[in-house]
NUGUBA-67803 format. One record per residue (C-alpha): residue number from 1; residue in three letters; x, y, z. Coordinates in nm, 4 decimals. Layout:
<pts>
{seq NUM | type ALA | x X | y Y | z Z};
...
</pts>
This chain:
<pts>
{seq 1 | type MET | x 0.0000 | y 0.0000 | z 0.0000};
{seq 2 | type LYS | x 0.2860 | y 0.2386 | z 0.0865};
{seq 3 | type LYS | x 0.4496 | y 0.1670 | z -0.2507};
{seq 4 | type LEU | x 0.1197 | y 0.2352 | z -0.4251};
{seq 5 | type LEU | x 0.0740 | y 0.5593 | z -0.2312};
{seq 6 | type ARG | x 0.4285 | y 0.6700 | z -0.3142};
{seq 7 | type GLY | x 0.3601 | y 0.5947 | z -0.6804};
{seq 8 | type VAL | x 0.0406 | y 0.7995 | z -0.6799};
{seq 9 | type VAL | x 0.2152 | y 1.0921 | z -0.5093};
{seq 10 | type ALA | x 0.5068 | y 1.0758 | z -0.7528};
{seq 11 | type ALA | x 0.2696 | y 1.0767 | z -1.0483};
{seq 12 | type ALA | x 0.0793 | y 1.3731 | z -0.9079};
{seq 13 | type VAL | x 0.4026 | y 1.5658 | z -0.8531};
{seq 14 | type ALA | x 0.5132 | y 1.4910 | z -1.2092};
{seq 15 | type VAL | x 0.1834 | y 1.6181 | z -1.3512};
{seq 16 | type ALA | x 0.2002 | y 1.9303 | z -1.1362};
{seq 17 | type ALA | x 0.5538 | y 1.9957 | z -1.2542};
{seq 18 | type THR | x 0.4450 | y 1.9929 | z -1.6166};
{seq 19 | type LEU | x 0.1760 | y 2.2480 | z -1.5374};
{seq 20 | type VAL | x 0.3986 | y 2.4773 | z -1.3322};
{seq 21 | type ALA | x 0.7074 | y 2.4628 | z -1.5557};
{seq 22 | type PRO | x 0.5760 | y 2.6906 | z -1.8333};
{seq 23 | type VAL | x 0.4668 | y 2.9527 | z -1.5820};
{seq 24 | type ALA | x 0.8015 | y 2.9293 | z -1.4018};
{seq 25 | type ALA | x 0.9892 | y 2.9702 | z -1.7292};
{seq 26 | type ILE | x 0.7924 | y 3.2837 | z -1.8113};
{seq 27 | type ALA | x 0.8452 | y 3.4198 | z -1.4610};
{seq 28 | type GLN | x 1.2240 | y 3.3819 | z -1.4984};
{seq 29 | type GLU | x 1.2403 | y 3.5892 | z -1.8160};
{seq 30 | type PRO | x 1.3434 | y 3.9555 | z -1.7838};
{seq 31 | type CYS | x 1.0719 | y 4.2096 | z -1.8478};
{seq 32 | type PRO | x 1.0614 | y 4.3125 | z -2.2150};
{seq 33 | type ALA | x 1.0424 | y 4.6645 | z -2.3508};
{seq 34 | type ILE | x 0.7468 | y 4.5590 | z -2.5634};
{seq 35 | type ALA | x 0.5149 | y 4.2597 | z -2.5589};
{seq 36 | type VAL | x 0.3371 | y 4.1728 | z -2.8826};
{seq 37 | type VAL | x -0.0017 | y 4.0069 | z -2.8489};
{seq 38 | type ALA | x -0.0350 | y 3.8093 | z -3.1710};
{seq 39 | type ALA | x -0.3421 | y 3.6559 | z -3.3352};
{seq 40 | type ARG | x -0.2912 | y 3.4047 | z -3.6179};
{seq 41 | type GLY | x -0.5026 | y 3.3723 | z -3.9293};
{seq 42 | type SER | x -0.7748 | y 3.1196 | z -3.9996};
{seq 43 | type GLY | x -0.6473 | y 2.7704 | z -4.0649};
{seq 44 | type GLU | x -0.3130 | y 2.8264 | z -3.8906};
{seq 45 | type ASN | x -0.4037 | y 2.5773 | z -3.6213};
{seq 46 | type GLY | x -0.2202 | y 2.2773 | z -3.4790};
{seq 47 | type GLY | x 0.0789 | y 2.0699 | z -3.5803};
{seq 48 | type GLY | x 0.3867 | y 2.2464 | z -3.7111};
{seq 49 | type ASN | x 0.1907 | y 2.5713 | z -3.7160};
{seq 50 | type TRP | x 0.2324 | y 2.5865 | z -3.3394};
{seq 51 | type ALA | x 0.6046 | y 2.5310 | z -3.2968};
{seq 52 | type PRO | x 0.7386 | y 2.7596 | z -3.0186};
{seq 53 | type GLN | x 0.9679 | y 3.0269 | z -3.1571};
{seq 54 | type ASN | x 1.2735 | y 3.2142 | z -3.0367};
{seq 55 | type TYR | x 1.3142 | y 3.5402 | z -3.2256};
{seq 56 | type GLY | x 1.6164 | y 3.6633 | z -3.0326};
{seq 57 | type GLY | x 1.7318 | y 3.6981 | z -2.6733};
{seq 58 | type PRO | x 1.5771 | y 3.5052 | z -2.3845};
{seq 59 | type TYR | x 1.2171 | y 3.5020 | z -2.5012};
{seq 60 | type TRP | x 1.0242 | y 3.2057 | z -2.6419};
{seq 61 | type SER | x 0.6726 | y 3.2253 | z -2.7780};
{seq 62 | type ASN | x 0.4107 | y 2.9546 | z -2.7366};
{seq 63 | type GLY | x 0.3862 | y 2.9207 | z -3.1149};
{seq 64 | type ARG | x 0.0213 | y 3.0259 | z -3.1242};
{seq 65 | type GLU | x 0.1082 | y 3.3347 | z -3.3283};
{seq 66 | type GLY | x 0.1099 | y 3.1010 | z -3.6289};
{seq 67 | type PRO | x 0.3581 | y 3.0689 | z -3.9161};
{seq 68 | type THR | x 0.2787 | y 3.3965 | z -4.0947};
{seq 69 | type LEU | x 0.3389 | y 3.6244 | z -3.7978};
{seq 70 | type ALA | x 0.6340 | y 3.4042 | z -3.6979};
{seq 71 | type ALA | x 0.7888 | y 3.4666 | z -4.0395};
{seq 72 | type MET | x 0.7301 | y 3.8394 | z -3.9876};
{seq 73 | type PHE | x 0.9084 | y 3.8483 | z -3.6512};
{seq 74 | type HIS | x 1.2032 | y 3.6477 | z -3.7854};
{seq 75 | type TYR | x 1.2252 | y 3.8940 | z -4.0750};
{seq 76 | type PHE | x 1.2143 | y 4.1914 | z -3.8386};
{seq 77 | type GLU | x 1.5045 | y 4.0451 | z -3.6404};
{seq 78 | type SER | x 1.7181 | y 3.9685 | z -3.9449};
{seq 79 | type ARG | x 1.6506 | y 4.3102 | z -4.1028};
{seq 80 | type TYR | x 1.7467 | y 4.4937 | z -3.7848};
{seq 81 | type ASN | x 2.0584 | y 4.2827 | z -3.7394};
{seq 82 | type TRP | x 2.1586 | y 4.3587 | z -4.0986};
{seq 83 | type ASP | x 2.0985 | y 4.7307 | z -4.0462};
{seq 84 | type THR | x 2.2621 | y 4.7709 | z -3.7050};
{seq 85 | type GLY | x 2.4555 | y 4.4568 | z -3.6150};
{seq 86 | type ARG | x 2.2369 | y 4.4218 | z -3.3050};
{seq 87 | type SER | x 1.9285 | y 4.2271 | z -3.1977};
{seq 88 | type LEU | x 1.5813 | y 4.3799 | z -3.2048};
{seq 89 | type MET | x 1.3751 | y 4.0951 | z -3.0657};
{seq 90 | type ASN | x 1.5893 | y 4.0541 | z -2.7538};
{seq 91 | type SER | x 1.3655 | y 4.3265 | z -2.6090};
{seq 92 | type VAL | x 1.0358 | y 4.1835 | z -2.7381};
{seq 93 | type LYS | x 0.8138 | y 3.9102 | z -2.5937};
{seq 94 | type VAL | x 0.5585 | y 3.7551 | z -2.8316};
{seq 95 | type LEU | x 0.2356 | y 3.6337 | z -2.6700};
{seq 96 | type GLY | x 0.0370 | y 3.4198 | z -2.9124};
{seq 97 | type LEU | x -0.3342 | y 3.3905 | z -2.8361};
{seq 98 | type ASP | x -0.3930 | y 3.0260 | z -2.7502};
{seq 99 | type GLU | x -0.6687 | y 2.8070 | z -2.8898};
{seq 100 | type HIS | x -0.8888 | y 2.8477 | z -2.5821};
{seq 101 | type LYS | x -0.8939 | y 3.2253 | z -2.5990};
{seq 102 | type TYR | x -0.9065 | y 3.2464 | z -2.9778};
{seq 103 | type PRO | x -0.9859 | y 2.9367 | z -3.1890};
{seq 104 | type ALA | x -0.9241 | y 3.1026 | z -3.5295};
{seq 105 | type ALA | x -1.1772 | y 2.8557 | z -3.6592};
{seq 106 | type ALA | x -1.3496 | y 3.0453 | z -3.9410};
{seq 107 | type PRO | x -1.2494 | y 2.8767 | z -4.2684};
{seq 108 | type GLU | x -1.0907 | y 3.0895 | z -4.5360};
{seq 109 | type ARG | x -1.1932 | y 2.9730 | z -4.8794};
{seq 110 | type THR | x -1.0562 | y 3.0015 | z -5.2270};
{seq 111 | type ILE | x -1.2277 | y 3.2737 | z -5.4273};
{seq 112 | type THR | x -1.3520 | y 3.2057 | z -5.7787};
{seq 113 | type PRO | x -1.3010 | y 3.5357 | z -5.9617};
{seq 114 | type PRO | x -1.6268 | y 3.6900 | z -6.0896};
{seq 115 | type THR | x -1.6563 | y 3.7514 | z -6.4621};
{seq 116 | type ASP | x -1.9509 | y 3.9909 | z -6.4677};
{seq 117 | type PHE | x -2.1667 | y 4.2051 | z -6.2405};
{seq 118 | type ASP | x -2.3992 | y 3.9191 | z -6.1400};
{seq 119 | type SER | x -2.1148 | y 3.6921 | z -6.0367};
{seq 120 | type ALA | x -1.9617 | y 3.9809 | z -5.8421};
{seq 121 | type VAL | x -2.2877 | y 4.0217 | z -5.6500};
{seq 122 | type ASN | x -2.2932 | y 3.6470 | z -5.5840};
{seq 123 | type LEU | x -1.9385 | y 3.6675 | z -5.4527};
{seq 124 | type PHE | x -2.0467 | y 3.9289 | z -5.2008};
{seq 125 | type ARG | x -2.3539 | y 3.7279 | z -5.0999};
{seq 126 | type GLU | x -2.1759 | y 3.3928 | z -5.0681};
{seq 127 | type MET | x -1.8513 | y 3.5046 | z -4.9131};
{seq 128 | type VAL | x -1.8661 | y 3.8459 | z -4.7513};
{seq 129 | type LEU | x -2.1867 | y 3.8040 | z -4.5539};
{seq 130 | type PRO | x -2.1052 | y 3.4586 | z -4.4059};
{seq 131 | type GLN | x -1.7518 | y 3.5735 | z -4.3245};
{seq 132 | type ALA | x -1.8940 | y 3.8776 | z -4.1479};
{seq 133 | type ALA | x -2.0921 | y 3.6554 | z -3.9115};
{seq 134 | type LEU | x -1.7948 | y 3.4277 | z -3.8439};
{seq 135 | type PHE | x -1.5601 | y 3.7188 | z -3.7861};
{seq 136 | type ARG | x -1.8128 | y 3.8800 | z -3.5519};
{seq 137 | type ASP | x -1.7907 | y 3.5724 | z -3.3275};
{seq 138 | type SER | x -1.4110 | y 3.5893 | z -3.3340};
{seq 139 | type PHE | x -1.4299 | y 3.9601 | z -3.2551};
{seq 140 | type VAL | x -1.6295 | y 3.8954 | z -2.9379};
{seq 141 | type ASN | x -1.4371 | y 3.5894 | z -2.8157};
{seq 142 | type GLY | x -1.0940 | y 3.7113 | z -2.9201};
{seq 143 | type THR | x -1.1332 | y 4.0533 | z -2.7589};
{seq 144 | type HIS | x -1.1799 | y 3.8927 | z -2.4188};
{seq 145 | type GLY | x -0.8930 | y 3.6563 | z -2.4990};
{seq 146 | type VAL | x -0.6488 | y 3.9388 | z -2.5662};
{seq 147 | type LEU | x -0.7214 | y 4.1114 | z -2.2379};
{seq 148 | type SER | x -0.7063 | y 3.7892 | z -2.0350};
{seq 149 | type THR | x -0.3757 | y 3.6961 | z -2.2032};
{seq 150 | type ILE | x -0.2306 | y 4.0316 | z -2.0978};
{seq 151 | type ASN | x -0.3625 | y 3.9995 | z -1.7425};
{seq 152 | type GLU | x -0.2280 | y 3.6447 | z -1.7064};
{seq 153 | type TYR | x 0.1148 | y 3.7429 | z -1.8383};
{seq 154 | type GLU | x 0.1439 | y 4.0402 | z -1.6058};
{seq 155 | type GLY | x 0.0208 | y 3.8344 | z -1.3116};
{seq 156 | type ALA | x 0.2777 | y 3.5598 | z -1.3757};
{seq 157 | type THR | x 0.5741 | y 3.7915 | z -1.4331};
{seq 158 | type GLY | x 0.5076 | y 4.1209 | z -1.2601};
{seq 159 | type CYS | x 0.6019 | y 4.2872 | z -1.5898};
{seq 160 | type HIS | x 0.4010 | y 4.5778 | z -1.7278};
{seq 161 | type PRO | x 0.5384 | y 4.6469 | z -2.0762};
{seq 162 | type GLN | x 0.3949 | y 4.8502 | z -2.3570};
{seq 163 | type TYR | x 0.1952 | y 4.6380 | z -2.6007};
{seq 164 | type VAL | x 0.1806 | y 4.5989 | z -2.9751};
{seq 165 | type LEU | x -0.1242 | y 4.4256 | z -3.1229};
{seq 166 | type ALA | x -0.0418 | y 4.2084 | z -3.4245};
{seq 167 | type GLY | x -0.3024 | y 4.0262 | z -3.6319};
{seq 168 | type TYR | x -0.3022 | y 3.8363 | z -3.9581};
{seq 169 | type SER | x -0.6301 | y 3.8083 | z -4.1520};
{seq 170 | type GLN | x -0.9004 | y 3.7047 | z -3.9036};
{seq 171 | type GLY | x -0.6544 | y 3.7916 | z -3.6268};
{seq 172 | type ALA | x -0.6580 | y 4.1550 | z -3.7398};
{seq 173 | type VAL | x -1.0341 | y 4.1614 | z -3.6843};
{seq 174 | type VAL | x -0.9859 | y 4.0370 | z -3.3298};
{seq 175 | type MET | x -0.7251 | y 4.2995 | z -3.2474};
{seq 176 | type SER | x -0.9439 | y 4.5857 | z -3.3643};
{seq 177 | type GLY | x -1.1700 | y 4.5307 | z -3.0656};
{seq 178 | type VAL | x -0.8917 | y 4.5888 | z -2.8123};
{seq 179 | type GLU | x -0.7187 | y 4.8974 | z -2.9499};
{seq 180 | type ARG | x -0.9383 | y 5.1484 | z -2.7735};
{seq 181 | type THR | x -0.9061 | y 4.9818 | z -2.4322};
{seq 182 | type LEU | x -0.5257 | y 4.9619 | z -2.4369};
{seq 183 | type ASP | x -0.4921 | y 5.3104 | z -2.5826};
{seq 184 | type ARG | x -0.7140 | y 5.4553 | z -2.3119};
{seq 185 | type GLN | x -0.4914 | y 5.2842 | z -2.0523};
{seq 186 | type GLY | x -0.1776 | y 5.4319 | z -2.2114};
{seq 187 | type ARG | x -0.0344 | y 5.0869 | z -2.2881};
{seq 188 | type LEU | x -0.0653 | y 5.0685 | z -2.6684};
{seq 189 | type ALA | x 0.2667 | y 5.1158 | z -2.8499};
{seq 190 | type GLY | x 0.1369 | y 5.0264 | z -3.1948};
{seq 191 | type VAL | x -0.0691 | y 4.8007 | z -3.4208};
{seq 192 | type ILE | x 0.0427 | y 4.5652 | z -3.6993};
{seq 193 | type ASN | x -0.2142 | y 4.4130 | z -3.9333};
{seq 194 | type LEU | x -0.1440 | y 4.1843 | z -4.2291};
{seq 195 | type GLY | x -0.4221 | y 4.1123 | z -4.4772};
{seq 196 | type ASN | x -0.6773 | y 4.3009 | z -4.2684};
{seq 197 | type PRO | x -1.0382 | y 4.2333 | z -4.3814};
{seq 198 | type TYR | x -1.1302 | y 4.5803 | z -4.2487};
{seq 199 | type ASN | x -0.8824 | y 4.7535 | z -4.4806};
{seq 200 | type THR | x -1.0217 | y 5.0638 | z -4.6487};
{seq 201 | type GLU | x -0.9165 | y 5.4005 | z -4.7858};
{seq 202 | type GLY | x -0.8043 | y 5.6613 | z -4.5379};
{seq 203 | type VAL | x -0.6677 | y 5.4220 | z -4.2758};
{seq 204 | type PRO | x -0.3285 | y 5.5529 | z -4.1583};
{seq 205 | type GLY | x -0.0189 | y 5.3385 | z -4.1890};
{seq 206 | type ARG | x -0.1170 | y 5.1580 | z -4.5095};
{seq 207 | type ILE | x 0.1751 | y 5.0023 | z -4.6943};
{seq 208 | type GLY | x 0.2082 | y 4.7453 | z -4.9703};
{seq 209 | type THR | x 0.0720 | y 4.7084 | z -5.3198};
{seq 210 | type GLY | x -0.2843 | y 4.6168 | z -5.2215};
{seq 211 | type LEU | x -0.4327 | y 4.9643 | z -5.2186};
{seq 212 | type SER | x -0.6777 | y 4.9420 | z -5.5083};
{seq 213 | type GLY | x -0.9735 | y 4.7915 | z -5.3233};
{seq 214 | type LYS | x -1.1267 | y 4.7486 | z -4.9801};
{seq 215 | type GLY | x -1.1044 | y 4.4557 | z -4.7444};
{seq 216 | type VAL | x -1.3678 | y 4.1854 | z -4.7592};
{seq 217 | type LEU | x -1.5329 | y 4.3476 | z -4.4551};
{seq 218 | type GLY | x -1.4483 | y 4.7039 | z -4.5537};
{seq 219 | type TRP | x -1.8070 | y 4.7650 | z -4.6666};
{seq 220 | type THR | x -1.9739 | y 4.6284 | z -4.3551};
{seq 221 | type PRO | x -2.1102 | y 4.8433 | z -4.0709};
{seq 222 | type MET | x -1.9186 | y 4.6256 | z -3.8209};
{seq 223 | type ARG | x -1.5891 | y 4.7664 | z -3.9515};
{seq 224 | type ALA | x -1.3972 | y 4.9162 | z -3.6623};
{seq 225 | type GLY | x -1.2467 | y 5.2554 | z -3.7326};
{seq 226 | type ALA | x -0.8720 | y 5.2861 | z -3.6753};
{seq 227 | type LEU | x -0.7828 | y 5.5070 | z -3.3819};
{seq 228 | type SER | x -0.6151 | y 5.8303 | z -3.4817};
{seq 229 | type GLY | x -0.2757 | y 5.8933 | z -3.3296};
{seq 230 | type VAL | x -0.1934 | y 5.5250 | z -3.2767};
{seq 231 | type PRO | x 0.1207 | y 5.4140 | z -3.4660};
{seq 232 | type ARG | x 0.0218 | y 5.1393 | z -3.7072};
{seq 233 | type ILE | x 0.1270 | y 4.9202 | z -3.9961};
{seq 234 | type GLU | x -0.1551 | y 4.8147 | z -4.2294};
{seq 235 | type TYR | x 0.0191 | y 4.5831 | z -4.4743};
{seq 236 | type CYS | x -0.1790 | y 4.4564 | z -4.7744};
{seq 237 | type VAL | x -0.0373 | y 4.2969 | z -5.0889};
{seq 238 | type ALA | x -0.2085 | y 4.3283 | z -5.4257};
{seq 239 | type ASP | x -0.4722 | y 4.0648 | z -5.5083};
{seq 240 | type ASP | x -0.5161 | y 3.9563 | z -5.1477};
{seq 241 | type PRO | x -0.8976 | y 3.9354 | z -5.1520};
{seq 242 | type PHE | x -0.9237 | y 3.9669 | z -4.7754};
{seq 243 | type CYS | x -0.7741 | y 4.3176 | z -4.7746};
{seq 244 | type ASP | x -0.7775 | y 4.4155 | z -5.1449};
{seq 245 | type LEU | x -1.1071 | y 4.2898 | z -5.2876};
{seq 246 | type ASN | x -1.1248 | y 4.4893 | z -5.6093};
{seq 247 | type VAL | x -1.4395 | y 4.3574 | z -5.7785};
{seq 248 | type ARG | x -1.3878 | y 4.5692 | z -6.0901};
{seq 249 | type LYS | x -1.0487 | y 4.4084 | z -6.1387};
{seq 250 | type TYR | x -1.2123 | y 4.0665 | z -6.1389};
{seq 251 | type ILE | x -1.4890 | y 4.1723 | z -6.3753};
{seq 252 | type ASN | x -1.2333 | y 4.3142 | z -6.6188};
{seq 253 | type GLN | x -1.0545 | y 3.9785 | z -6.5982};
{seq 254 | type GLN | x -0.7255 | y 4.1369 | z -6.5057};
{seq 255 | type PRO | x -0.4540 | y 3.8952 | z -6.3844};
{seq 256 | type VAL | x -0.4941 | y 3.8017 | z -6.0178};
{seq 257 | type ASP | x -0.2368 | y 3.6339 | z -5.7914};
{seq 258 | type GLY | x -0.4346 | y 3.3667 | z -5.6083};
{seq 259 | type SER | x -0.1519 | y 3.3021 | z -5.3614};
{seq 260 | type ALA | x -0.1323 | y 3.6619 | z -5.2400};
{seq 261 | type HIS | x -0.3068 | y 3.6123 | z -4.9061};
{seq 262 | type GLY | x -0.0505 | y 3.3570 | z -4.7942};
{seq 263 | type SER | x 0.2545 | y 3.5459 | z -4.9149};
{seq 264 | type TYR | x 0.3255 | y 3.7844 | z -4.6262};
{seq 265 | type PHE | x 0.6893 | y 3.7461 | z -4.5241};
{seq 266 | type ARG | x 0.6722 | y 3.3860 | z -4.6462};
{seq 267 | type TRP | x 0.8397 | y 3.4256 | z -4.9856};
{seq 268 | type ASN | x 0.9397 | y 3.7041 | z -5.2208};
{seq 269 | type SER | x 0.6097 | y 3.7649 | z -5.3982};
{seq 270 | type SER | x 0.5638 | y 4.0928 | z -5.2099};
{seq 271 | type ARG | x 0.8029 | y 4.3828 | z -5.2568};
{seq 272 | type ALA | x 1.1186 | y 4.3823 | z -5.0450};
{seq 273 | type GLN | x 1.0847 | y 4.7557 | z -4.9805};
{seq 274 | type ASP | x 0.7435 | y 4.7014 | z -4.8197};
{seq 275 | type ARG | x 0.8741 | y 4.4289 | z -4.5903};
{seq 276 | type ASP | x 1.1730 | y 4.6445 | z -4.4997};
{seq 277 | type LEU | x 0.9536 | y 4.9470 | z -4.4304};
{seq 278 | type ALA | x 0.7363 | y 4.7423 | z -4.1930};
{seq 279 | type ALA | x 1.0476 | y 4.6090 | z -4.0186};
{seq 280 | type ARG | x 1.1967 | y 4.9541 | z -3.9683};
{seq 281 | type ILE | x 0.8728 | y 5.1062 | z -3.8422};
{seq 282 | type PHE | x 0.8384 | y 4.8311 | z -3.5824};
{seq 283 | type ALA | x 1.2041 | y 4.8719 | z -3.4858};
{seq 284 | type SER | x 1.1436 | y 5.2413 | z -3.4179};
{seq 285 | type TRP | x 0.8693 | y 5.1485 | z -3.1702};
{seq 286 | type VAL | x 1.0987 | y 4.9089 | z -2.9859};
{seq 287 | type ASP | x 1.4009 | y 5.1402 | z -2.9822};
{seq 288 | type ALA | x 1.1902 | y 5.4216 | z -2.8380};
{seq 289 | type ARG | x 1.1083 | y 5.2061 | z -2.5350};
{seq 290 | type ARG | x 1.4333 | y 5.0370 | z -2.4393};
</pts>
């Protein structure tokens, strides 16, 4: 009986250790100048998409930022190192929203380009309206998830950094619901959106080649207006239908790059000068706070 009891206790201790270890590891990290709360895009769930990442210095992410934002942070680090010979991300902690706080479950589908006005209307009816409902659910759930992620991190570490909100695709929708709260608290250092469905004319910080149309949710009343005075990067590449849905371009049967939405920082289909501009803007936010 004593051997059995010792075995049960040992097993319980082992389980507890696995639960405490991640929190202890976070608590041992130095406080960063900036923490980036990162929301992945739809479909970037599970498997190799969630490999923890080290972008520089002592900080590891949980991998829930997804491969697109991970590629962006690696690019930011390499660009800064090339420019200055120093590390950028050794002052930055990346907090990926986990699957419980933000499931990123809305499916992103391949778009069949419309060839006339009727098919363009059908595109709006079949894609934009259903996506609006799905993104609305993410907006509500993810907004609470961002704030709880911040509260849990600060509670575990005692750190109170400035925050950057980073979202790719559906993740950009989620982040739009938190901007005002963090800005009002004086804790918002900046916003980075890639392939933002809310993209529209007049939004500050727009870069990239995808400036000819609006985002897939740019026409909807649920579109959140960008806060004035908040530093931001709104990066959209041409032909990305989620941020550059130019219906007239489809109707005129102009060439469209169907891989555009997945190209951010992943390969060289987008212009190097746009990637470099985004990297240097972000670096200016970090350097101003360390």
